[in-house]
VOGU-3710 file (C-alpha; in Angstrom, 3 decimals, decimal comma):
1> maetykiatf> 0,000/0,000/0,000  1,391/3,420/-0,996  2,391/5,820/1,753  -0,039/8,716/2,175  -0,182/12,111/3,853  -2,958/14,594/4,623  -3,324/18,336/4,168  -6,069/20,230/6,020  -7,312/23,730/6,765  -9,429/24,767/9,734
11> naenlfsrar> -10,707/28,143/10,903  -10,401/27,477/14,635  -11,905/30,826/15,713  -8,915/31,282/18,041  -7,437/28,705/20,406  -7,543/30,139/23,932  -9,334/33,488/23,749  -10,975/35,587/21,106  -12,166/39,146/20,638  -15,376/39,714/22,610
21> vfnfddrtkg> -16,989/41,244/19,533  -17,012/37,772/17,927  -18,841/36,076/20,796  -22,431/36,765/19,740  -24,731/33,927/18,701  -26,125/36,380/16,120  -23,174/37,387/13,908  -24,958/40,533/12,685  -24,558/42,105/16,143  -20,794/41,651/15,961
31> deilarvdel> -20,755/43,042/12,426  -22,598/46,159/13,600  -20,037/46,700/16,365  -17,121/46,160/13,971  -18,626/48,770/11,653  -18,685/51,265/14,538  -15,081/50,383/15,414  -14,136/51,152/11,797  -16,004/54,443/12,087  -14,095/55,305/15,276
41> gselekkvyn> -10,821/54,380/13,577  -11,652/56,713/10,691  -12,442/59,557/13,096  -9,113/59,036/14,892  -7,244/59,397/11,581  -8,573/62,902/10,970  -6,421/66,029/11,244  -9,173/67,841/13,150  -11,300/65,920/15,634  -15,020/65,975/16,313
51> aekildlyng> -14,560/65,435/20,058  -18,225/64,805/20,801  -18,494/62,120/18,103  -15,294/60,362/19,184  -16,373/60,289/22,825  -19,834/59,037/21,899  -18,416/56,247/19,704  -15,878/55,225/22,359  -18,483/55,093/25,160  -20,646/52,816/23,032
61> lkkfiqinei> -17,704/50,521/22,267  -15,651/50,436/25,483  -17,027/47,027/26,468  -15,384/45,612/23,336  -12,263/47,724/22,770  -9,623/49,720/24,525  -7,487/52,549/23,190  -3,814/52,287/24,046  -2,269/55,759/24,378  1,504/55,479/23,872
71> rdklfqrrky> 2,372/59,115/23,185  0,576/62,010/24,848  -3,122/61,505/25,523  -6,264/61,189/23,478  -8,657/61,516/26,390  -9,185/63,970/29,204  -9,667/62,209/32,556  -10,941/62,959/36,031  -9,114/60,400/38,172  -9,772/57,194/36,174
81> kiigvkakgk> -12,923/58,337/34,422  -12,800/59,553/30,818  -14,705/62,830/30,608  -13,666/64,233/27,248  -11,288/64,233/24,282  -8,053/66,153/24,893  -6,369/65,764/21,503  -7,360/68,221/18,780  -6,367/65,858/15,964  -4,341/62,789/15,103
91> ddwggfitfk> -1,019/64,648/15,366  -1,617/65,409/19,059  -1,275/61,867/20,332  -0,081/58,372/19,469  -1,842/55,077/20,040  -4,028/52,328/18,653  -7,243/50,384/19,173  -7,140/46,847/20,571  -10,000/44,407/21,110  -10,928/43,070/24,533
101> tddfteitrk> -11,017/39,284/24,708  -12,846/36,536/26,562  -11,107/33,291/27,537  -12,472/29,992/26,268  -13,584/27,233/28,588  -11,580/24,027/28,827  -14,307/22,104/27,001  -14,173/24,549/24,061  -10,413/24,146/23,754  -10,741/20,366/23,944
111> ntakvinsvr> -13,400/20,355/21,230  -11,142/22,445/18,987  -8,350/19,939/19,594  -10,747/17,075/18,884  -11,345/18,380/15,357  -7,593/18,606/14,761  -6,923/15,187/16,246  -9,771/13,683/14,207  -8,475/15,058/10,905  -4,901/13,846/11,634
121> adilslieve> -3,336/16,120/9,021  0,374/16,092/8,356  0,207/19,671/7,087  -2,420/21,839/8,790  -3,292/25,448/8,087  -5,015/26,971/11,132  -6,913/30,214/10,589  -7,675/32,723/13,367  -4,928/31,996/15,876  -3,901/34,561/18,492
131> skptldefns> -0,108/34,238/18,433  2,858/31,924/17,926  3,199/31,204/21,702  -0,516/30,311/21,817  -0,108/28,013/18,807  2,873/26,281/20,417  1,105/25,909/23,757  -1,919/24,377/22,035  0,354/22,032/20,080  2,163/20,847/23,210
141> qlikkkypyt> -0,886/20,541/25,485  -3,854/19,430/23,412  -2,732/17,842/20,149  -2,129/14,099/20,446  0,499/13,707/17,739  2,679/16,792/18,097  3,827/18,866/15,158  7,602/19,476/15,131  7,253/22,551/12,910  4,912/25,476/13,608
151> mlidafdprg> 4,717/28,885/12,004  2,769/32,090/12,637  3,756/35,660/11,845  1,676/38,250/13,695  -0,082/40,447/11,128  -1,951/43,726/11,431  -5,443/42,585/12,414  -5,880/43,751/16,048  -8,388/40,991/16,838  -5,715/38,283/16,996
161> idvsllsrfn> -6,884/36,298/13,963  -3,659/35,363/12,222  -3,019/32,552/9,742  -0,687/29,767/10,868  0,815/26,421/9,933  1,602/23,161/11,705  3,665/20,598/9,815  5,218/17,184/10,335  7,425/17,837/7,312  10,461/20,066/7,249
171> ildikthmfd> 9,807/23,730/6,427  12,376/24,951/3,915  11,317/28,559/3,468  8,624/31,054/4,481  7,548/34,455/3,205  4,970/36,900/4,484  2,895/39,079/2,180  1,318/41,211/4,914  3,214/44,282/3,674  2,249/43,878/0,014
181> kdggrsrifs> 0,726/46,939/-1,649  -0,146/47,783/-5,213  0,328/51,226/-6,716  1,156/52,801/-3,342  -2,313/52,076/-2,019  -3,246/50,461/1,281  -2,085/46,961/2,237  -3,641/44,240/0,096  -4,178/41,491/2,664  -6,457/41,853/5,685
191> rdclevkinl> -4,279/39,318/7,503  -1,597/37,691/5,355  -0,895/35,360/2,502  1,628/33,131/4,275  3,833/31,460/1,688  5,526/28,244/2,843  7,843/25,840/1,043  7,830/22,322/2,521  10,002/19,301/1,842  7,915/16,118/1,740
201> agkdadddii> 10,962/13,892/1,191  12,885/14,634/4,398  15,459/17,056/5,752  18,288/16,019/3,449  16,338/15,688/0,200  14,955/18,316/-2,130  13,137/16,319/-4,783  9,578/16,450/-3,386  8,703/20,081/-2,740  5,242/21,450/-2,025
211> ylfinhfksq> 4,374/25,163/-2,130  1,603/26,396/0,176  -0,201/29,739/0,152  -2,278/30,127/3,339  -5,002/32,779/3,262  -7,842/34,357/5,171  -9,536/36,627/2,656  -11,818/39,586/3,398  -14,975/38,612/5,236  -18,553/39,144/4,071
221> gggsketndk> -19,340/41,319/7,112  -18,284/44,755/8,343  -19,169/46,709/5,207  -21,179/46,665/2,005  -21,123/43,542/-0,149  -19,709/45,521/-3,045  -16,819/46,902/-0,964  -16,042/43,525/0,625  -16,144/41,682/-2,704  -13,891/44,289/-4,291
231> rrlrqvqkvh> -11,262/43,963/-1,554  -11,447/40,168/-1,582  -11,014/40,141/-5,379  -7,913/42,302/-4,986  -6,484/39,777/-2,495  -7,347/36,756/-4,638  -5,849/38,368/-7,729  -2,649/39,051/-5,781  -2,335/35,375/-4,774  -2,825/34,449/-8,440
241> diiieerkln> -0,073/36,884/-9,420  2,324/35,618/-6,730  1,947/32,045/-7,983  2,021/32,700/-11,718  4,081/35,870/-12,182  6,320/36,206/-9,113  7,117/32,556/-8,363  6,477/31,410/-11,958  5,172/28,075/-10,698  3,971/25,557/-13,255
251> lkkdkvvvlg> 0,608/24,156/-12,150  1,036/21,179/-14,462  4,342/20,159/-12,848  4,772/21,856/-9,436  2,922/20,812/-6,277  0,982/23,939/-5,324  -1,689/24,334/-2,634  -3,800/27,445/-1,974  -5,830/26,973/1,179  -7,630/28,643/4,048
261> dfnappdsss> -10,826/30,582/4,715  -11,743/32,353/1,478  -14,932/33,889/2,949  -17,002/33,437/-0,226  -18,761/30,581/-2,047  -17,229/28,994/-5,175  -19,475/30,900/-7,576  -18,424/34,306/-6,177  -16,768/36,447/-8,836  -14,322/37,609/-6,155
271> lsplinldgl> -12,742/34,124/-6,088  -12,634/33,676/-9,865  -8,874/34,339/-10,388  -8,110/31,238/-8,307  -11,219/29,046/-8,621  -11,098/29,326/-12,421  -7,314/29,244/-12,762  -6,345/26,514/-15,219  -4,433/23,830/-13,329  -5,963/24,483/-9,880
281> qdvlalkian> -8,803/22,319/-8,547  -10,856/22,424/-5,344  -10,399/19,086/-3,538  -14,044/19,003/-2,451  -15,266/19,517/-6,017  -12,787/16,837/-7,088  -13,961/14,199/-4,597  -17,533/15,096/-3,534  -20,019/14,862/-6,388  -22,944/16,710/-4,757
291> pedrwtyhyd> -22,196/20,453/-4,247  -24,657/20,510/-1,341  -22,326/18,185/0,585  -19,323/20,501/0,241  -20,424/23,097/2,781  -18,009/24,147/5,532  -19,923/26,917/7,325  -23,520/27,742/8,249  -24,977/31,230/8,565  -28,595/31,429/7,420
301> enqqldyili> -27,631/28,749/4,890  -24,902/26,182/4,276  -21,939/27,621/2,370  -18,489/26,521/1,342  -16,081/29,172/2,608  -13,014/26,995/3,280  -10,855/25,540/0,514  -7,881/23,465/-0,468  -7,020/24,197/-4,100  -4,402/21,899/-5,622
311> seplqkackn> -2,304/21,796/-8,805  -2,349/18,928/-11,312  0,349/16,673/-9,750  -1,592/16,726/-6,478  -4,901/16,151/-8,265  -3,490/12,909/-9,673  -2,253/11,883/-6,212  -5,438/12,828/-4,316  -7,127/9,740/-2,877  -9,930/11,311/-0,866
321> agvelrgifd> -11,205/14,555/0,645  -13,895/15,686/3,052  -15,072/18,072/5,756  -15,004/17,379/9,508  -18,236/19,003/10,716  -18,813/17,281/14,067  -17,320/20,175/16,038  -20,179/22,491/14,992  -23,103/22,940/17,398  -26,478/21,966/15,846
331> vekysdgkvi> -24,809/20,470/12,775  -27,496/17,752/12,738  -30,077/20,447/11,963  -27,933/22,070/9,256  -27,140/18,730/7,589  -30,670/17,261/7,752  -29,387/14,554/10,069  -26,489/13,448/7,872  -23,931/14,597/10,470  -24,230/14,361/14,264
341> awpevqdngi> -22,185/16,679/16,473  -19,996/15,093/19,122  -21,778/14,920/22,511  -19,044/17,108/24,006  -20,190/19,840/21,611  -23,952/19,372/21,478  -24,456/18,754/25,211  -22,607/21,900/26,297  -24,269/24,546/24,120  -23,150/26,754/21,261
351> tasasdhgav> -20,232/28,264/23,204  -18,684/24,770/23,360  -18,452/24,575/19,563  -14,963/23,891/18,292  -15,731/26,513/15,643  -18,551/27,540/13,325  -16,376/26,215/10,467  -15,670/22,650/9,476  -12,135/21,442/8,780  -11,411/20,620/5,127
361> waefekg> -8,948/17,775/4,520  -7,449/15,902/1,601  -5,357/12,724/1,494  -2,601/12,149/-1,061  -0,332/9,350/-2,168  3,253/10,259/-1,507  5,840/10,320/-4,247
//
């Protein structure tokens, strides 16, 4: 029997704690708060401040955020109470917004680990992870078969939702794209496109290389659909350009994987530069005939938001693929009884969910 290995991606919704703004059963409430945070951020970037508006926005958001003042002061205080805005504009102070977090329960962490342990991937992209120390602590404490190689580079999203990698194969090279811009505009990626080169053959060999591009594209919330789709398309197009133009990879010969939370269904025009790229194939479309069985996330309806796209050599080697959904609370209802959540999830309520995403996995013959 040929030796095999697995690749997987899982949006874990953080490992030990996550931004409080994400902890609503109704996601629209969190989206409304994030929109107000964006509004506050825009006000704080102005040369001349509307003090009343800034104070009003902050007072409505202080349960979810804090403002770290590192040079001079934004606020006027009486003892510890904020009573007004001291700064006249952005040049009068220095600082940044951070999100307040809530710690997960032990059962939630264990359910997250159960998804990972169930998938048993040799290469695992984890989306929405707080930090490298958190990733390493989770790896050492809760994962049964430890990963010798872990990677996370903290990006710019203040909510602690970075992309990361765990691998049982040797990592040869990494590159971040968090600083990428086009035409002097703002940064392209909301988080990062983490580029990783892995050696499947062992430390001392270089004849079985796989190239991974780990992504968490712009979400569907926090703005208008048109604006979100436009930014996501910009990110997807950049990944396309990195693969084809910058790295000049040959999708007919090189082992290339683009994976992560793409935050849009397969028919979204914002994903077209990758979904319709000749030589790339979605593993779920490759191995699951019924599109209705490819869903990875439920919000109002079942949607596929999580992907593993593979080049032609990997398509030929792909034996099987699927989605681990048993860590999702109420998945029996969403799947019409086809999938039953683990008792540890269903019996402890929605906050015990491993995530609201399923883990996508694919198995390959080695060589």
